[in-house]
C-alpha positions in Angstrom: -30.2 2.1 -12.8 -26.9 1.1 -11.2 -25.7 -1.5 -9.8 -23.0 -1.7 -7.2 -21.9 -5.0 -6.4 -20.0 -5.9 -3.1 -17.4 -8.3 -3.4 -16.3 -10.1 -0.9 -16.8 -13.9 0.9 -20.3 -14.9 2.7 -19.4 -16.5 6.0 -18.8 -14.3 9.5 -15.4 -15.9 9.5 -14.2 -14.1 6.5 -16.3 -10.7 7.8 -13.0 -8.7 9.5 -10.6 -9.5 6.3 -9.2 -7.1 4.1 -11.4 -9.4 1.5 -14.2 -8.5 2.1 -14.3 -4.4 2.0 -16.4 -4.6 -1.1 -19.1 -6.2 1.6 -18.1 -3.9 4.1 -18.9 -0.5 1.9 -22.0 -1.6 0.3 -23.1 -2.1 3.4 -22.1 1.2 4.3 -24.2 2.8 0.9 -26.7 0.7 2.0 -27.0 2.5 5.7 -26.7 5.8 4.1 -29.1 5.3 1.2 -32.0 3.2 3.5 -31.5 0.6 2.1 -31.9 -2.8 3.1 -29.9 -5.4 1.3 -31.2 -9.2 2.3 -33.8 -10.5 -0.4 -32.3 -13.7 -1.8 -31.8 -13.4 -5.6 -29.6 -14.3 -8.1 -27.2 -15.6 -5.5 -27.4 -12.4 -3.8 -28.6 -10.6 -1.1 -30.2 -7.5 -2.4 -31.7 -4.5 -1.8 -33.3 -1.7 -4.2 -33.9 2.0 -3.6 -32.0 5.6 -4.5 -29.2 7.4 -4.4 -29.8 10.8 -5.0 -32.9 11.1 -8.2 -31.0 6.9 -9.6 -32.8 3.9 -8.9 -30.1 1.4 -7.7 -29.9 -2.5 -6.5 -27.3 -3.3 -4.4 -25.9 -6.9 -3.8 -23.8 -8.5 -2.2 -22.2 -12.2 -3.6 -23.1 -15.3 -1.5 -21.0 -17.1 -4.1 -18.0 -16.6 -2.6 -15.5 -14.4 -4.4 -14.0 -16.1 -7.0 -17.2 -17.0 -8.6 -18.6 -13.6 -8.2 -19.5 -13.4 -11.9 -22.0 -15.7 -11.4 -23.6 -13.3 -9.5 -23.0 -10.4 -11.4 -24.4 -11.9 -14.9 -27.4 -12.9 -13.6 -28.2 -9.4 -11.7 -27.1 -7.0 -14.7 -29.3 -9.7 -16.9 -32.7 -9.2 -14.7 -32.6 -5.8 -14.3 -31.1 -5.2 -17.8 -28.2 -3.4 -16.7 -25.8 -2.3 -19.5 -22.1 -3.2 -18.3 -21.0 0.5 -18.0 -23.8 1.0 -15.6 -22.2 -1.8 -13.5 -20.5 -1.1 -10.4 -18.0 -3.8 -8.5 -17.1 -2.7 -5.6 -13.4 -4.9 -4.7 -10.1 -4.6 -2.4 -7.2 -4.7 -4.2 -4.0 -5.7 -2.8 -1.5 -3.7 -6.1 -3.1 -1.0 -4.1 -1.6 1.0 -0.6 -3.9 0.8 2.2 -6.4 3.7 2.0 -6.0 4.1 -1.8 -9.1 4.5 -3.6 -8.5 3.4 -7.9 -11.7 4.0 -9.8 -11.7 2.7 -13.5 -14.4 2.5 -16.2 -12.5 -0.9 -17.4 -9.3 -2.9 -17.3 -8.3 -5.9 -16.5 -8.2 -7.9 -13.5 -4.7 -7.6 -12.5 -4.3 -11.0 -11.2 -8.0 -10.9 -8.7 -10.2 -13.8 -9.3 -13.4 -11.8 -8.0 -12.7 -9.1 -11.1 -11.5 -12.4 -13.2 -14.4 -14.0 -12.7 -17.1 -10.9 -13.2 -15.3 -10.1 -16.5 -15.3 -14.1 -17.9 -19.3 -14.2 -17.0 -20.1 -11.0 -18.5 -17.3 -11.0 -21.4 -16.5 -8.0 -20.9 -13.9 -5.6 -18.8 -15.9 -2.7 -19.5 -17.6 -2.4 -16.3 -17.1 0.3 -13.6 -14.6 -0.8 -10.9 -13.8 0.9 -7.3 -10.8 -0.7 -6.4 -9.6 -0.4 -2.5 -6.0 -0.8 -1.3 -5.5 -3.6 1.3 -1.3 -3.6 0.1 0.4 -5.2 2.8 3.4 -2.7 4.3 6.0 -5.6 5.0 6.5 -8.5 2.8 3.9 -11.4 2.7 4.4 -14.9 1.6 1.0 -16.0 1.2 -0.6 -13.1 0.2 -4.3 -15.2 -0.2 -3.8 -16.1 3.9 -2.7 -12.0 4.1 -6.4 -11.4 2.5 -8.4 -13.6 4.7 -6.7 -12.7 7.9 -8.4 -11.3 10.7 -7.6 -7.6 10.7 -6.0 -6.0 13.3 -7.1 -2.8 15.5 -4.5 -0.4 13.5 -6.7 -1.7 10.4 -9.8 -2.1 11.7 -9.3 1.8 11.9 -7.8 1.9 8.6 -10.2 -0.5 6.6 -13.0 2.1 8.3 -12.0 5.4 6.8 -11.2 3.7 3.7 -15.0 2.2 3.6 -16.1 5.6 4.4 -14.0 7.4 1.3 -15.3 3.9 -1.1 -18.8 4.8 -0.1 -18.7 8.3 -0.6 -16.7 7.2 -4.2 -19.6 4.7 -4.9 -22.1 7.4 -4.2 -20.2 10.3 -6.4 -20.1 8.1 -8.9 -23.7 7.1 -9.0 -24.4 10.9 -8.5 -21.7 12.6 -10.8 -20.7 10.3 -13.3 -17.2 7.9 -13.3 -15.4 10.5 -14.8 -16.3 13.2 -11.7 -15.7 10.4 -9.4 -12.1 9.7 -10.5 -11.4 13.2 -10.9 -12.1 13.8 -7.1 -10.9 10.3 -5.7 -8.1 8.7 -8.1 -5.2 10.3 -5.3 -2.1 8.4 -4.1 -2.7 8.1 0.1 1.7 8.6 1.0 1.0 6.7 4.6 -2.6 6.2 4.4 -3.1 3.1 7.3 0.3 2.8 8.9 -0.8 -0.6 9.8 2.7 -2.1 11.4 
């Protein structure tokens, strides 16, 4: 079994912000697999189903980004999923728009959601799928940047990125982390044109 968790913030005001690309990716994975992610459980909305031959639990924590680890820990314990079978989908301001990075372990890299997950699980040995949202211009307040409603050009770039991220998440489950890393960990020269 795989536990796939999209990180984001609940509430309509956050729905179309860069910080919610984890939620948007999870929604697309769920739609493709015919899984409804709506059952309240472990401070999350969850859905169960299959991707290919593999059983999955899809989850969107309702704890807000900075406390996501509480939900991840509770879900992993409830479904007896080892950390290496937990896939966390998250935005990353350190990566250029349109870039994807899959890693089997690593630091939080300054991301409070990942910091919360690492603290709650007591390990950094879980799979993470990071979606690049780096601004193309200097930004004084990164917190405000990740929570701003995306403009039309950003929404178009985000739709493409979410599509690739859903492909990558499915590849992790079906074909394994290494194959997904080989296929999706590529630099994007000018992925978004988000000026």
